[in-house]
C-alpha positions as CSV (number, residue, x, y, z in Angstrom):
1,M,87.5,43.7,-8.4
2,S,89.8,45.7,-10.5
3,T,88.5,49.7,-10.0
4,L,87.1,51.8,-7.7
5,S,85.6,55.1,-7.7
6,L,85.1,56.7,-4.1
7,L,84.3,60.5,-2.7
8,A,86.6,61.5,-0.2
9,P,84.4,63.6,1.8
10,A,85.8,67.3,3.0
11,K,85.1,67.8,6.8
12,L,83.9,71.6,8.9
13,N,84.9,71.3,12.5
14,L,82.5,73.0,13.7
15,C,84.3,73.6,17.0
16,L,87.9,73.5,17.6
17,K,89.0,73.7,21.0
18,I,93.3,73.6,22.1
19,T,93.3,72.2,25.6
20,G,96.9,72.1,25.5
21,R,99.7,70.6,23.8
22,R,102.2,67.1,24.5
23,D,105.7,67.4,25.1
24,D,106.0,65.8,21.6
25,G,105.1,68.7,20.1
26,Y,101.4,67.5,19.2
27,H,98.6,70.2,20.6
28,L,95.6,68.3,22.9
29,L,92.6,69.4,21.4
30,Q,88.4,69.5,21.5
31,S,86.9,69.5,17.9
32,L,83.6,68.6,16.1
33,F,84.2,66.7,12.6
34,Q,81.4,67.5,10.5
35,L,81.5,65.0,7.0
36,L,80.2,66.9,4.2
37,D,78.7,65.1,1.2
38,F,81.4,67.3,-1.3
39,G,84.6,66.1,-1.9
40,D,87.2,65.4,-3.7
41,T,86.6,61.7,-6.3
42,L,89.8,59.1,-6.5
43,H,90.0,56.2,-9.0
44,F,91.8,53.1,-8.0
45,A,92.9,50.7,-11.2
46,A,95.0,47.5,-10.1
47,R,98.1,47.0,-11.9
48,S,99.8,43.8,-12.9
49,D,103.2,44.6,-11.6
50,T,104.0,46.3,-8.1
51,E,103.5,50.1,-9.1
52,I,102.4,52.4,-7.2
53,T,101.1,55.7,-9.6
54,L,99.4,58.9,-9.1
55,H,98.7,60.4,-12.5
56,T,96.8,63.5,-10.7
57,P,99.9,66.4,-10.7
58,F,99.2,68.7,-7.1
59,D,100.9,71.6,-7.3
60,G,104.3,72.1,-5.1
61,V,103.9,68.7,-4.0
62,A,106.4,65.6,-5.1
63,P,104.6,62.4,-5.7
64,Q,105.9,60.5,-3.2
65,D,105.3,63.1,-0.4
66,N,101.8,63.2,-1.2
67,L,99.6,61.5,1.5
68,I,97.3,59.5,-1.4
69,V,101.1,57.7,-2.3
70,R,102.2,57.7,1.4
71,A,99.1,56.0,2.2
72,A,99.1,53.3,-0.4
73,C,103.0,52.5,0.9
74,A,102.2,52.0,4.5
75,L,99.3,50.3,3.3
76,R,101.7,47.6,1.6
77,A,104.2,47.9,3.9
78,A,101.6,47.1,7.0
79,T,100.6,44.0,5.0
80,D,103.7,43.1,2.9
81,T,101.2,43.0,-0.3
82,R,102.9,43.0,-3.5
83,H,99.8,45.0,-5.4
84,G,100.3,47.8,-7.5
85,V,97.3,50.3,-8.6
86,D,96.9,53.2,-10.6
87,I,95.2,56.3,-9.1
88,H,94.0,59.5,-10.2
89,C,92.3,62.4,-8.3
90,D,89.3,65.2,-10.2
91,K,90.3,67.0,-7.1
92,R,88.1,69.8,-5.9
93,L,88.8,70.3,-2.3
94,P,91.6,73.3,-2.1
95,M,94.9,73.1,-0.6
96,G,95.1,74.8,2.6
97,G,91.9,74.9,3.3
98,G,91.1,73.3,6.7
99,I,89.0,71.5,4.7
100,G,90.5,67.9,5.5
101,G,91.6,67.1,1.8
102,G,94.9,65.7,1.7
103,S,93.9,63.8,5.0
104,S,90.6,62.3,3.1
105,N,92.6,61.6,0.1
106,A,94.8,59.3,3.0
107,A,92.2,57.7,4.4
108,T,90.1,56.9,0.8
109,T,93.4,55.5,0.2
110,L,93.9,53.1,2.5
111,L,89.6,52.1,2.3
112,A,89.8,51.6,-1.0
113,L,93.5,49.6,-1.1
114,N,92.0,47.9,1.3
115,R,88.8,46.5,-0.9
116,L,91.2,46.3,-4.0
117,W,94.2,44.4,-2.7
118,Q,91.5,42.6,0.0
119,T,94.4,42.6,2.9
120,G,91.3,43.3,4.9
121,L,92.7,44.8,7.5
122,S,89.8,46.2,10.3
123,E,88.9,49.2,10.6
124,N,90.9,49.2,13.9
125,A,94.2,48.4,11.9
126,L,93.2,51.1,9.1
127,S,92.7,53.8,11.6
128,E,96.5,53.0,13.3
129,I,98.0,53.8,9.7
130,G,96.6,56.5,9.0
131,L,96.8,58.1,12.7
132,A,101.3,57.8,11.1
133,L,99.7,60.0,8.2
134,G,98.5,62.5,10.3
135,A,95.4,63.4,12.8
136,D,92.8,64.1,10.7
137,V,92.8,60.9,9.2
138,P,91.2,58.5,11.5
139,V,87.9,60.5,11.1
140,F,87.3,59.4,7.7
141,V,88.8,56.0,7.9
142,R,85.7,55.5,10.7
143,G,83.8,57.2,8.4
144,R,81.9,59.4,10.9
145,T,80.3,62.7,11.8
146,A,82.7,62.9,15.7
147,W,83.2,64.6,18.6
148,A,87.4,64.3,18.2
149,E,89.9,64.7,21.5
150,G,92.9,63.8,21.6
151,V,95.0,65.5,19.0
152,G,92.4,64.2,17.1
153,E,92.0,60.4,17.1
154,K,90.2,59.5,20.5
155,L,86.3,60.0,18.7
156,T,83.1,59.4,19.5
157,P,80.2,59.4,17.3
158,V,77.5,61.9,17.1
159,E,74.4,62.4,14.5
160,M,74.3,66.4,13.8
161,P,70.9,67.6,11.5
162,E,72.2,67.4,8.1
163,D,72.2,70.8,7.5
164,W,73.3,72.8,4.5
165,F,76.7,75.1,4.5
166,V,78.0,77.5,2.5
167,V,81.9,77.0,2.1
168,I,84.3,79.6,0.8
169,H,87.5,79.8,0.5
170,P,89.0,83.5,-0.1
171,G,91.5,82.9,-2.3
172,V,94.6,82.1,0.2
173,S,96.5,79.0,1.8
174,V,97.4,78.6,5.4
175,A,100.2,76.4,6.3
176,T,98.7,73.9,9.8
177,R,102.0,74.4,11.3
178,E,102.2,77.7,10.6
179,I,99.5,78.5,12.7
180,F,99.9,75.8,15.2
181,S,103.7,77.1,16.1
182,H,102.3,81.0,16.1
183,Q,103.1,82.6,20.1
184,Q,99.6,84.0,20.3
185,L,97.8,81.2,19.9
186,T,95.4,79.8,22.9
187,R,96.0,76.6,24.0
188,N,94.7,76.4,27.9
189,S,91.1,76.5,26.6
190,R,89.3,74.7,29.2
191,P,88.0,71.4,28.0
192,I,84.0,70.9,27.6
193,K,81.6,67.9,26.8
194,I,79.9,67.2,23.9
195,A,76.3,68.0,25.4
196,A,77.5,71.4,26.3
197,F,78.8,71.6,22.8
198,L,75.5,71.0,21.4
199,E,73.2,72.9,23.9
200,Q,75.4,76.5,23.5
201,G,77.9,75.9,20.7
202,A,82.2,76.7,20.9
203,G,84.4,78.7,18.7
204,N,87.7,77.9,16.5
205,D,90.9,79.4,18.8
206,C,92.3,79.6,16.3
207,E,90.3,81.7,14.4
208,N,92.1,85.1,16.0
209,V,95.5,83.8,14.5
210,V,94.5,83.1,11.4
211,K,92.9,86.8,11.0
212,S,95.5,88.2,11.8
213,L,97.4,87.0,9.7
214,Y,95.6,86.8,7.0
215,P,93.0,89.7,6.8
216,E,91.7,87.9,3.6
217,V,90.3,85.6,5.8
218,K,89.2,88.3,8.3
219,N,87.4,90.2,5.4
220,A,85.5,87.0,4.1
221,L,83.7,86.1,7.0
222,D,82.9,89.8,7.8
223,W,81.2,89.0,4.6
224,L,79.6,85.7,5.6
225,S,78.7,87.2,8.9
226,Q,76.2,89.4,7.5
227,F,73.9,86.5,6.0
228,A,74.4,83.6,9.3
229,P,77.1,83.3,11.8
230,A,79.8,82.4,10.4
231,Q,83.8,80.7,11.5
232,L,86.6,79.4,10.5
233,T,87.4,75.3,9.9
234,G,90.4,73.6,11.5
235,T,93.3,76.4,10.6
236,G,91.5,77.6,7.6
237,S,91.8,79.0,5.5
238,C,88.0,77.8,4.4
239,L,85.4,79.6,6.8
240,F,81.8,78.0,6.9
241,A,78.1,78.9,7.6
242,R,75.2,76.9,8.1
243,F,71.6,77.0,7.0
244,A,69.0,75.4,7.3
245,D,68.0,74.5,3.6
246,E,69.3,74.3,0.3
247,A,67.5,77.2,-1.5
248,S,69.1,80.1,1.1
249,A,72.3,77.8,0.9
250,R,73.0,78.6,-2.7
251,E,71.1,81.7,-2.7
252,V,73.8,83.4,-0.6
253,F,76.8,81.5,-2.8
254,S,75.6,82.6,-6.0
255,N,76.4,86.1,-4.3
256,R,79.4,85.7,-3.2
257,P,82.2,88.6,-4.6
258,A,83.7,86.8,-7.4
259,S,87.3,86.8,-5.8
260,Y,86.1,83.7,-3.5
261,S,85.6,80.0,-5.0
262,G,84.3,78.0,-2.2
263,F,81.1,75.5,-2.7
264,V,77.8,74.5,-0.8
265,A,77.6,71.1,0.6
266,R,74.9,69.1,2.8
267,G,76.4,67.8,6.4
268,V,76.3,64.4,6.5
269,N,76.2,61.8,9.4
270,V,78.2,58.9,7.1
271,S,80.8,59.1,5.0
272,P,80.2,59.0,1.4
273,S,83.1,56.4,0.7
274,H,81.7,54.3,3.6
275,S,78.4,53.9,2.3
276,A,79.9,53.3,-1.4
277,L,82.0,50.6,-0.2
278,N,79.1,48.8,2.1
279,Q,76.4,48.7,-1.9
280,I,79.7,46.9,-3.2
């Protein structure tokens, strides 16, 4: 195999509770990561030399700082391989949207190059490499909709209804660091069990802080809430609402204000990238 293309799926945080903070500054959390059938598409082509090249520009991010390149370099360092690769990314997920674009890109790169370079690492080993790149990377490496605890690395797969979601991007980018360092962020939520979430749901502890800092997010939440219960995903800025069928979701999305972008997607329990790799 010399080429490989995979979808790097988006995720939604169906809830996000901040239950504490470690001495190293990382926040302890509980969340339900819902994978979607929509995302960026990454294309990988093996090279005959050792160069790792990302051909798609990312505004404001140097290639060596991009999570795609960092993931490729981390895999090569962990396996002492001498292979190279050309990578192209068809970018559809907004940066700073809280839907896992960068983390999903990194995880998909690990999965793809593990296959393309034939490095033979297990999912556990790839997850360890991914965790060093970001707390959200392991859920994409595992490729299952899951309940997350710890800093996001303790994952329990959960089978969720494959409902449809309207995801709205209100035109602003929110930095995760800004929200997690904010003095008004709730950091002592009482932990809940998976069963309690499935029965009664839970909110997003970051939502009030994001709304106070970004009125565009508050306005978009107010608009979407007219049609179904809406909430923030991750640290924002994207927000979402759940619908039982595709037609209802697309009707709402088609009537969104012109200043809003976004997409309609279906929730999935298995990552499209994993499904594709299993068929190869």
